[in-house]
C-alpha positions as CSV (number, residue, x, y, z in Angstrom):
1,X,64.0,103.7,79.1
2,X,60.5,103.8,77.2
3,X,60.5,104.1,73.7
4,X,59.0,107.9,73.3
5,X,61.7,109.1,76.0
6,X,64.3,107.7,73.9
7,X,62.8,109.2,70.7
8,X,62.3,112.6,72.6
9,X,65.7,112.3,73.8
10,X,67.5,111.9,70.2
11,X,65.3,114.6,68.9
12,X,66.7,116.7,71.6
13,X,70.2,115.8,71.0
14,X,69.8,116.6,67.4
15,X,68.2,120.1,67.9
16,X,71.1,120.5,70.5
17,X,74.1,119.4,68.4
18,X,73.1,120.3,65.2
19,X,70.4,122.9,64.5
20,X,71.3,125.4,67.5
21,X,75.0,125.8,66.2
22,X,73.9,125.7,62.5
23,X,71.2,128.6,63.3
24,X,73.7,130.4,65.1
25,X,76.2,130.5,62.5
26,X,73.5,131.6,59.7
27,X,72.4,134.6,61.9
28,X,75.7,135.7,62.7
29,X,76.6,135.5,58.8
30,X,73.2,137.6,58.1
31,X,74.4,140.4,60.9
32,X,77.7,140.4,59.5
33,X,76.6,140.9,56.0
34,X,74.6,144.1,57.1
35,X,77.5,145.6,58.8
36,X,79.8,147.5,56.4
37,X,83.6,147.9,56.8
38,X,83.7,145.3,59.7
39,X,83.3,141.6,60.3
40,X,81.7,140.1,63.4
41,X,81.8,136.5,62.1
42,X,85.3,135.7,63.9
43,X,84.3,137.3,67.3
44,X,80.9,135.8,67.3
45,X,82.1,132.6,66.2
46,X,84.8,131.9,68.7
47,X,82.4,133.3,71.2
48,X,79.9,130.7,70.2
49,X,82.2,127.8,70.3
50,X,83.3,128.6,73.7
51,X,79.5,128.5,74.8
52,X,79.0,125.2,72.9
53,X,81.9,123.6,74.5
54,X,79.7,123.1,77.7
55,X,76.5,121.5,75.8
56,X,77.8,119.8,72.6
57,X,79.1,116.2,72.4
58,X,82.9,115.8,71.5
59,X,82.1,114.8,67.9
60,X,79.7,117.4,67.1
61,X,82.1,120.1,68.8
62,X,84.8,119.1,66.6
63,X,82.6,119.3,63.4
64,X,81.5,122.9,64.3
65,X,84.8,123.9,65.3
66,X,86.2,122.6,61.6
67,X,83.3,124.2,60.0
68,X,83.5,127.6,61.7
69,X,87.1,127.8,60.8
70,X,86.9,127.0,57.5
71,X,83.9,129.5,56.9
72,X,86.2,132.3,58.9
73,X,89.2,131.4,56.8
74,X,87.3,131.7,53.5
75,X,86.2,135.1,54.6
76,X,89.7,136.4,55.8
77,X,91.5,134.6,52.4
78,X,89.5,135.9,49.9
79,X,89.8,139.6,49.4
80,X,87.2,139.9,46.6
81,X,84.6,138.0,48.4
82,X,85.0,140.0,51.6
83,X,84.8,143.2,49.6
84,X,81.7,142.5,48.2
85,X,80.1,140.5,51.3
86,X,80.5,143.7,53.7
87,X,82.8,146.0,51.9
88,X,85.8,145.3,54.4
89,X,88.9,146.2,52.8
90,X,91.6,143.3,53.1
91,X,94.7,144.1,54.8
92,X,97.8,145.3,52.8
93,X,99.9,142.9,54.4
94,X,99.4,139.4,53.1
95,X,100.5,137.5,56.3
96,X,97.7,139.2,58.2
97,X,94.7,136.8,56.8
98,X,96.7,134.0,57.3
99,X,97.7,135.0,60.9
100,X,94.0,135.8,61.6
101,X,92.6,132.4,60.4
102,X,95.3,130.5,62.4
103,X,94.6,132.3,65.7
104,X,90.7,131.6,65.1
105,X,91.6,127.8,64.3
106,X,93.7,127.9,67.4
107,X,90.5,129.3,69.4
108,X,88.3,126.5,67.9
109,X,90.9,124.0,68.9
110,X,90.9,124.9,72.5
111,X,87.2,124.9,72.6
112,X,87.2,121.5,71.2
113,X,89.7,120.3,74.1
114,X,87.3,122.0,76.5
115,X,84.5,120.4,75.5
116,X,86.5,116.9,75.5
117,X,87.5,117.9,79.3
118,X,84.1,118.6,80.2
119,X,82.8,115.3,78.7
120,X,85.4,113.3,80.7
121,X,84.5,114.9,83.8
122,X,80.8,114.4,83.5
123,X,81.6,110.4,82.6
124,X,83.8,110.4,85.9
125,X,80.9,112.1,87.8
126,X,78.4,109.8,86.4
127,X,80.4,106.9,87.1
128,X,81.2,108.0,90.5
129,X,77.6,108.2,91.4
130,X,76.9,104.6,90.0
131,X,79.5,103.4,92.3
132,X,78.5,105.3,95.1
133,X,74.8,103.9,94.6
134,X,76.5,100.3,95.2
135,X,78.3,100.8,98.4
136,X,76.5,99.4,101.2
137,X,77.5,102.2,103.5
138,X,75.9,105.7,104.0
139,X,78.2,107.8,101.5
140,X,78.0,111.7,101.3
141,X,80.2,113.8,98.5
142,X,80.9,117.5,99.4
143,X,83.3,120.0,98.2
144,X,85.7,122.3,100.1
145,X,83.0,124.5,101.0
146,X,81.1,121.8,102.5
147,X,78.2,121.9,100.0
148,X,76.8,118.4,99.6
149,X,76.5,117.1,96.0
150,X,75.3,113.9,96.5
151,X,74.0,111.1,99.2
152,X,73.6,107.5,98.1
153,X,70.1,106.3,99.5
154,X,71.8,104.6,102.4
155,X,72.9,108.2,103.7
156,X,69.6,109.7,102.7
157,X,67.7,107.1,104.8
158,X,70.3,107.9,107.6
159,X,69.7,111.4,107.8
160,X,66.1,111.5,106.9
161,X,66.4,113.4,103.4
162,X,65.3,113.4,99.9
163,X,66.1,115.2,96.9
164,X,66.4,118.6,98.6
165,X,69.8,117.3,100.1
166,X,71.4,119.3,97.5
167,X,70.6,122.6,99.3
168,X,72.2,121.2,102.8
169,X,75.6,122.2,104.1
170,X,78.0,119.3,105.5
171,X,78.9,121.4,108.5
172,X,75.4,122.1,109.7
173,X,73.8,118.7,109.5
174,X,77.1,116.6,110.9
175,X,78.7,119.0,113.1
176,X,78.5,117.7,117.0
177,X,77.0,120.4,119.2
178,X,79.0,123.2,119.9
179,X,81.8,121.8,117.8
180,X,80.9,123.0,114.4
181,X,84.1,125.4,114.1
182,X,86.4,122.1,115.1
183,X,84.7,120.3,112.3
184,X,85.3,123.1,109.8
185,X,89.0,123.2,110.7
186,X,89.2,119.5,110.7
187,X,87.6,118.9,107.4
188,X,89.5,121.8,105.6
189,X,92.9,119.7,106.8
190,X,92.1,116.8,104.4
191,X,92.0,119.2,101.6
192,X,95.5,120.1,102.4
193,X,96.7,116.6,102.8
194,X,96.7,116.4,106.6
195,X,95.1,113.6,108.9
196,X,93.5,112.1,106.0
197,X,93.6,108.5,107.9
198,X,92.1,109.9,110.8
199,X,88.2,109.7,110.8
200,X,86.2,113.0,111.6
201,X,84.2,112.9,114.8
202,X,80.4,113.7,113.3
203,X,76.8,113.7,115.0
204,X,73.5,112.9,113.3
205,X,70.4,113.4,114.7
206,X,72.1,113.3,118.2
207,X,74.0,110.2,117.6
208,X,77.7,109.9,117.1
209,X,79.3,108.8,114.0
210,X,82.7,108.8,112.5
211,X,83.5,109.8,108.7
212,X,86.4,108.6,106.7
213,X,87.2,111.1,104.3
214,X,88.7,110.3,100.6
215,X,89.5,112.9,98.3
216,X,89.0,112.7,94.4
217,X,91.2,115.1,93.0
218,X,90.2,114.2,89.6
219,X,86.9,115.8,89.9
220,X,86.3,119.7,89.4
221,X,86.1,120.9,92.2
222,X,87.9,118.5,94.4
223,X,85.4,116.3,96.0
224,X,85.4,115.0,99.4
225,X,83.7,111.5,99.6
226,X,82.6,110.8,103.3
227,X,81.9,107.3,104.4
228,X,79.7,107.2,107.5
229,X,79.9,104.7,110.3
230,X,78.1,104.4,113.6
231,X,79.9,104.5,116.8
232,X,79.0,101.5,118.8
């Protein structure tokens, strides 16, 4: 990768992982300070963390989950501060501030776990694509609806497709003429664990092919990997 692209990528990662969550927290606190008799920081904070779970790296996500939790805990557990901050009265029950803090921290933890799982799924998808690119057979990945997610170069060449393959549907381009309903039924059986070893009868540009399907249940959604083989 060229040096300027690496620098630009690192700058964007810093912007995304640090500046955006910091700015969001600052803006939330500023809004909160101008709203007397209520506090929106916990609600806005947990909402922000849930959104950040889809974009931050796990390490940064853990950092911000802890930072947000400490700030919310400080607000709830310091009655004198919160009264001067936005005139919010502290509850008479001494356990309520601790319960609210614990609830927020639990939500922050769940957001972090979500982020970690999303990162794992992303890595699985990346590794899968790298693996499929090395397979010397045409390979297509698709979901239960037949929407195509990926074609390796051999499959793109076979079907005469380019980057526009993401708009294609499995049943529209691979169904033998007059047998689309049959293909859909047979395809869906694979997701129910039926007839997995039996290849599908497919048609590509008027030529018969067989499709060996392997399900990847670790992905979300479940992915069907179809290895295309011509019929001699």
